[in-house]
C-alpha positions as CSV (number, residue, x, y, z in Angstrom):
1,X,-3.5,-25.3,16.4
2,X,-4.1,-23.1,13.3
3,X,-2.0,-20.1,12.6
4,X,-4.7,-17.6,13.4
5,X,-4.9,-19.4,17.0
6,X,-1.1,-18.9,17.3
7,X,-1.4,-15.0,16.8
8,X,-3.9,-14.2,20.0
9,X,-3.0,-11.9,22.1
10,X,-3.5,-12.2,26.0
11,X,-7.3,-11.9,26.9
12,X,-8.2,-13.1,23.3
13,X,-11.0,-15.5,23.0
14,X,-9.8,-18.6,21.2
15,X,-13.4,-20.0,20.2
16,X,-14.3,-16.3,18.8
17,X,-11.0,-16.5,16.4
18,X,-11.9,-20.1,15.6
19,X,-15.6,-19.3,14.4
20,X,-14.3,-16.2,12.5
21,X,-16.2,-13.9,14.9
22,X,-14.8,-10.7,17.1
23,X,-16.2,-10.3,20.6
24,X,-13.5,-8.2,22.1
25,X,-10.7,-5.8,21.0
26,X,-8.0,-8.6,21.7
27,X,-9.3,-10.8,19.0
28,X,-7.4,-10.8,16.1
29,X,-9.4,-9.5,13.0
30,X,-9.1,-12.7,10.8
31,X,-8.2,-12.0,7.0
32,X,-8.1,-15.3,4.9
33,X,-6.1,-13.9,2.0
34,X,-3.4,-12.9,4.4
35,X,-3.1,-15.9,6.2
36,X,-2.7,-18.1,2.7
37,X,-0.1,-15.7,2.1
38,X,2.0,-15.3,5.1
39,X,1.0,-11.8,5.4
40,X,0.8,-9.9,8.5
41,X,-2.6,-9.9,10.6
42,X,-4.3,-6.8,12.2
43,X,-4.6,-7.1,15.9
44,X,-6.4,-4.5,18.2
45,X,-5.3,-3.9,21.5
46,X,-7.2,-1.5,23.7
47,X,-9.0,-0.1,20.8
48,X,-5.6,0.6,18.9
49,X,-4.3,-1.5,15.9
50,X,-1.3,-3.0,14.7
51,X,0.4,-5.6,12.6
52,X,1.6,-8.7,13.5
53,X,3.8,-11.0,11.9
54,X,2.7,-14.4,11.0
55,X,6.1,-16.3,11.4
56,X,5.2,-17.7,14.8
57,X,6.9,-15.3,16.8
58,X,3.6,-13.1,16.9
59,X,6.2,-9.8,16.9
60,X,4.2,-6.5,16.2
61,X,5.6,-4.9,13.1
62,X,4.4,-2.0,13.8
63,X,3.4,0.1,17.3
64,X,-0.3,-0.4,18.4
65,X,-1.1,3.5,17.3
66,X,-3.6,2.9,14.7
67,X,-7.3,3.4,14.4
68,X,-7.8,1.4,11.3
69,X,-6.1,-1.0,9.4
70,X,-7.5,-2.9,6.5
71,X,-5.1,-4.7,3.7
72,X,-5.5,-2.9,0.3
73,X,-7.4,-5.5,-2.0
74,X,-5.1,-7.7,-4.4
75,X,-2.0,-6.2,-2.6
76,X,0.7,-6.6,0.0
77,X,0.1,-3.1,1.4
78,X,-2.3,-1.9,4.1
79,X,-4.6,1.4,4.4
80,X,-4.6,3.1,7.8
81,X,-5.6,5.6,10.3
82,X,-4.3,7.5,13.1
83,X,-4.1,10.4,15.2
84,X,-7.8,10.9,14.7
85,X,-7.5,12.1,11.1
86,X,-10.0,11.1,8.4
87,X,-7.3,10.8,6.1
88,X,-5.4,7.5,5.7
89,X,-1.6,6.3,5.3
90,X,-0.4,3.0,3.6
91,X,1.9,0.6,5.4
92,X,4.0,-2.1,3.9
93,X,3.6,-5.8,4.9
94,X,7.1,-5.3,6.8
95,X,5.5,-2.5,8.8
96,X,7.1,0.5,7.3
97,X,5.1,3.3,6.6
98,X,5.5,4.2,2.8
99,X,2.7,7.3,3.0
100,X,1.8,9.4,6.1
101,X,-2.1,9.4,6.3
102,X,-2.9,12.1,3.8
103,X,-4.5,10.3,1.3
104,X,-8.2,10.2,0.5
105,X,-8.1,7.6,-2.2
106,X,-6.5,4.5,-3.4
107,X,-7.2,2.5,-6.5
108,X,-6.9,-1.4,-7.3
109,X,-3.6,-2.1,-9.0
110,X,-2.7,-2.3,-12.5
111,X,0.2,-3.7,-13.3
112,X,1.6,-3.5,-9.7
113,X,0.9,0.0,-10.0
114,X,-1.6,1.5,-7.5
115,X,-2.7,5.4,-7.9
116,X,-3.3,6.9,-4.8
117,X,-4.6,10.8,-4.1
118,X,-4.7,13.3,-1.6
119,X,-8.0,14.8,-2.8
120,X,-5.9,17.0,-5.0
121,X,-3.0,15.8,-6.7
122,X,-2.0,12.0,-7.6
123,X,0.8,9.8,-7.2
124,X,1.7,6.0,-7.4
125,X,2.9,3.2,-5.1
126,X,4.7,0.4,-7.1
127,X,3.5,-2.8,-5.1
128,X,6.7,-4.5,-6.8
129,X,9.2,-2.5,-5.5
130,X,7.5,-0.5,-2.8
131,X,8.6,2.3,-4.3
132,X,6.2,5.6,-4.2
133,X,5.7,8.6,-6.0
134,X,3.8,11.2,-3.4
135,X,0.6,12.9,-4.8
136,X,2.0,15.9,-6.5
137,X,0.9,15.6,-10.0
138,X,-2.3,16.5,-11.8
139,X,-3.2,13.4,-13.5
140,X,-1.3,10.3,-13.9
141,X,-2.5,7.6,-17.1
142,X,-1.6,3.9,-16.8
143,X,-1.5,2.0,-20.1
144,X,-1.7,-1.7,-19.2
145,X,1.4,-3.6,-19.8
146,X,3.2,-0.6,-21.2
147,X,3.9,2.7,-19.2
148,X,2.7,5.2,-16.9
149,X,2.2,8.8,-17.7
150,X,2.6,11.7,-15.2
151,X,1.0,15.3,-15.9
152,X,1.9,18.2,-13.8
153,X,0.8,21.4,-15.6
154,X,1.3,21.4,-19.1
155,X,4.1,18.9,-19.1
156,X,3.9,15.0,-19.3
157,X,6.7,12.5,-18.5
158,X,7.8,9.8,-16.5
159,X,9.4,9.4,-13.2
160,X,12.6,7.7,-12.8
161,X,14.2,5.3,-10.2
162,X,15.2,8.1,-8.3
163,X,11.7,9.7,-8.3
164,X,12.9,12.4,-10.4
165,X,10.2,13.5,-13.0
166,X,11.5,13.8,-16.5
167,X,9.6,15.6,-19.3
168,X,9.3,13.6,-22.2
169,X,8.1,15.3,-25.7
170,X,5.5,12.1,-26.8
171,X,6.1,13.4,-30.6
172,X,9.7,12.5,-30.7
173,X,9.7,9.0,-29.2
174,X,13.0,8.0,-30.7
175,X,14.9,10.0,-28.3
176,X,13.0,8.3,-25.2
177,X,15.7,5.4,-24.4
178,X,18.8,6.5,-23.3
179,X,20.5,6.5,-19.9
180,X,18.0,6.5,-18.0
181,X,16.4,3.9,-15.9
182,X,12.4,4.3,-15.9
183,X,10.7,3.0,-12.7
184,X,7.4,2.8,-14.0
185,X,7.8,1.9,-17.8
186,X,9.4,-0.9,-19.8
187,X,8.2,0.3,-23.4
188,X,7.9,3.8,-24.7
189,X,4.5,5.4,-26.6
190,X,4.7,4.9,-30.1
């Protein structure tokens, strides 16, 4: 029996799932990438969605409280809506709510960095570590394979592994390295 059929809830139609069609709210919503990478599946019960483990236990990783859940492309995070709000939040593959439902935009990842926005400010999610910088910055620049620059007002800088903004004077790159452990950077601007 395939993994997808093993994840069915009572009342689900096995043939609909095998044929990758969904006829009622108890049928699983198939995600071939998630199947191949052993990621949680989105399951609906009484019109509410949840993430369910694919380890054979069928264990719900979240409550059945979501109006909408969809895996963000090329990631192991899920966009979700709940409480009837049009904004969405982010859930990890382990079922942890990383960002509350305040977001209006999520971008494709660049070097494991996903840009997020609440419509006014920007933040990031490091999909390698699942660390989040909430949307509080005016602009964020992602330099592929180099660094991420955060701008707040007229200051630019980095965010360290504790989530603290560190102002950085870019003209003086010799003073960049030091005791700071930069979460989103492995090199400094030249």
